[in-house]
C-alpha positions in Angstrom: -37.4 5.2 -75.6 -36.5 6.3 -79.0 -37.8 9.9 -78.2 -35.8 10.1 -75.1 -32.8 8.9 -76.8 -33.3 11.6 -79.7 -33.8 14.3 -76.9 -30.5 13.3 -75.1 -28.6 13.0 -78.2 -29.6 16.5 -79.4 -28.3 18.0 -76.0 -25.1 15.8 -76.3 -24.5 16.9 -80.0 -23.9 20.5 -78.7 -22.4 19.5 -75.4 -25.4 20.9 -73.3 -25.4 19.1 -70.0 -28.1 19.4 -67.5 -27.6 16.8 -64.9 -31.0 16.8 -63.5 -32.6 16.3 -66.8 -30.0 13.6 -68.0 -30.6 11.7 -64.9 -34.3 11.7 -65.3 -34.2 10.6 -69.0 -31.8 7.7 -68.1 -34.1 6.6 -65.3 -36.9 6.3 -67.6 -34.8 4.5 -70.2 -33.8 2.0 -67.7 -37.3 1.2 -67.0 -37.8 0.3 -70.6 -34.4 -0.9 -71.5 -35.6 -4.2 -73.0 -37.5 -2.3 -75.7 -34.5 0.1 -76.7 -33.5 -0.2 -80.2 -30.0 -0.4 -81.5 -30.3 3.0 -83.2 -31.6 4.4 -79.9 -28.8 2.5 -78.0 -26.1 4.1 -80.1 -27.5 7.6 -79.4 -27.6 7.1 -75.7 -24.3 5.7 -75.5 -22.8 8.7 -77.5 -24.7 11.1 -75.0 -23.3 9.3 -72.0 -19.8 9.3 -73.4 -20.0 13.1 -73.9 -21.5 14.0 -70.5 -19.0 13.8 -67.7 -19.3 11.2 -65.2 -22.8 9.9 -66.5 -21.5 6.5 -67.7 -20.1 5.7 -64.4 -23.1 6.9 -62.5 -25.4 4.8 -64.7 -23.0 1.9 -65.2 -25.4 -0.8 -65.2 -27.6 0.9 -67.9 -24.5 1.9 -69.8 -23.3 -1.6 -70.1 -26.7 -2.9 -71.3 -26.9 -0.2 -74.0 -23.2 -0.6 -75.2 -24.0 -4.3 -75.8 -26.8 -3.4 -78.2 -24.2 -1.5 -80.5 -23.6 -3.9 -83.3 -26.2 -6.4 -82.4 -28.3 -5.5 -85.3 -27.9 -3.5 -88.6 -28.4 0.1 -87.6 -24.8 0.5 -86.9 -24.1 0.2 -90.6 -25.7 3.5 -91.1 -23.6 5.4 -88.5 -20.2 3.7 -88.7 -18.1 6.8 -87.9 -19.9 7.4 -84.7 -19.7 3.7 -83.8 -15.9 3.7 -84.2 -15.7 6.8 -82.1 -17.7 4.8 -79.4 -15.2 2.1 -79.7 -12.5 4.6 -79.0 -14.5 5.8 -76.0 -14.3 2.3 -74.7 -10.6 2.1 -75.0 -10.0 5.7 -73.6 -12.9 6.5 -71.4 -14.4 3.2 -70.3 -11.7 0.5 -69.9 -13.6 -0.9 -67.1 -16.5 -2.0 -69.4 -16.4 -5.8 -69.5 -17.7 -6.2 -73.1 -16.0 -5.9 -76.4 -17.6 -4.7 -79.4 -17.9 -7.4 -82.1 -14.7 -7.3 -84.3 -16.8 -7.3 -87.6 -18.4 -4.0 -86.2 -15.1 -2.4 -85.2 -13.2 -3.4 -88.4 -16.1 -2.2 -90.8 -16.4 1.1 -88.8 -12.6 1.6 -88.8 -12.6 1.3 -92.7 -15.3 3.9 -92.9 -13.4 6.3 -90.3 -10.2 6.0 -92.5 -12.1 6.6 -95.6 -13.9 9.7 -94.4 -10.8 11.2 -92.8 -8.6 10.1 -95.8 -6.4 8.1 -93.8 -5.1 7.6 -90.2 -3.6 11.2 -89.9 -5.0 14.7 -89.7 -8.0 15.0 -91.9 -7.2 18.5 -92.9 -3.3 18.6 -93.5 -3.5 21.4 -96.1 -5.1 23.8 -93.5 -2.8 22.5 -90.8 0.2 23.5 -93.0 -1.3 26.8 -93.6 -1.8 27.4 -89.8 1.8 26.1 -89.1 3.3 28.6 -91.7 1.6 31.6 -90.1 2.6 30.5 -86.7 6.2 30.3 -87.9 6.0 33.8 -89.2 4.7 35.0 -85.7 7.6 33.1 -83.9 5.4 30.7 -82.1 7.2 27.3 -81.5 5.1 24.2 -82.3 5.2 20.7 -83.8 2.7 19.3 -86.4 1.2 16.0 -86.9 2.0 14.4 -83.6 1.2 10.8 -83.0 -0.6 9.7 -79.9 -1.7 6.4 -78.1 -5.1 6.5 -80.0 -6.3 6.6 -83.7 -5.8 10.4 -84.0 -3.0 12.6 -84.9 -2.6 16.0 -83.2 -2.5 18.9 -85.8 -0.3 21.3 -83.9 1.1 21.0 -80.4 2.4 24.4 -79.0 5.9 24.3 -77.8 6.7 23.2 -74.1 3.0 22.5 -73.4 0.2 20.1 -73.6 -1.9 22.6 -75.6 -3.2 21.5 -79.1 -4.6 23.4 -81.9 -7.1 21.3 -83.9 -8.6 22.2 -87.3 -12.2 20.8 -87.3 -15.0 21.0 -89.4 -17.8 20.2 -86.9 -18.4 23.4 -85.0 -21.6 25.2 -84.0 -22.4 28.1 -86.4 -23.2 30.6 -83.7 -20.5 29.7 -81.2 -17.6 28.1 -83.0 -17.6 25.5 -80.4 -16.9 21.8 -81.4 -20.0 19.7 -81.7 -20.9 16.0 -82.5 -17.7 13.9 -83.4 -15.3 16.7 -83.0 -16.5 17.2 -79.3 -16.2 13.5 -78.6 -12.6 13.7 -80.1 -11.7 16.4 -77.7 -12.9 14.4 -74.8 -10.8 11.5 -75.8 -7.8 13.8 -76.1 -8.5 15.3 -72.7 -8.6 12.0 -71.3 -5.1 11.4 -72.6 -3.7 14.5 -71.1 -4.0 17.1 -74.1 -5.9 20.4 -73.9 -7.5 21.1 -77.2 -8.4 24.5 -78.8 -10.3 24.4 -82.2 -9.9 26.3 -85.3 -12.9 26.2 -87.5 -11.8 24.9 -91.1 -14.7 26.9 -92.6 -13.8 30.1 -90.9 -10.2 29.7 -91.6 -10.9 29.1 -95.4 -13.0 32.1 -95.5 -10.3 34.4 -93.9 -8.4 36.9 -96.2 -4.8 35.9 -96.0 -3.8 39.0 -94.3 -6.2 38.4 -91.5 -4.9 35.1 -90.7 -2.4 36.0 -88.1 -4.9 38.3 -86.4 -7.2 35.4 -86.2 -4.5 33.2 -84.6 -3.6 35.9 -82.1 -7.1 35.5 -80.9 -6.7 31.9 -80.5 -3.5 32.2 -78.7 -4.9 34.5 -76.3 -7.7 32.0 -75.5 -5.0 29.4 -75.1 -3.3 31.6 -72.5 -6.2 32.5 -70.6 -7.2 28.7 -70.4 -3.6 28.0 -69.1 -3.9 30.7 -66.6 -7.1 29.3 -65.3 -5.5 25.9 -65.1 -2.6 27.2 -63.1 -4.7 29.1 -60.7 -7.1 26.4 -60.3 -4.2 24.0 -59.4 -2.8 26.3 -56.9 -6.1 27.1 -55.0 
């Protein structure tokens, strides 16, 4: 079960979803669910939260695995992820008839706040820089918008649900969000926001006079995604 959990987590980390493989792995896990460790349960719950529709399809197994989170001591080595899974329960899986132990939630929250340096945006300096460039470009937006979740939206584009998020967890070769950032985007999408990431590393490496060119590329992607949503809604 541990090897299966590691395999599924590796796919979920990068958001690589192969439904047939995922279903096969989870069927095998269900056969040996009594022997699944807490560490493996955390990996599997994370994977099922990332992959669309998987938790509902394997509802019985998901419930059993979620109950393992916080049952031992393995969660203490991965508090940030455990708190993200608690958010998943609130946002993605309110139907789950089990509450994570308050001790686990509170300790994980403290670690979450410590790493993110508060309850707000983890990278306010970079967000302020992006906002300044957008203002010079005449792009209307608001910064640091509060939502009904333990997140703060970095930049919300004017008259839209489009959000620009500065994140550090991106794949080096594609620039796409991975791991915790990927799960955060899923949470915000569930709340009705459409997120577009700005790699913090890439932004910090940009010469100042290249920043607006970079943001133009981001805004073009935002517009393309918006047009696809409109065409999809009308078809």
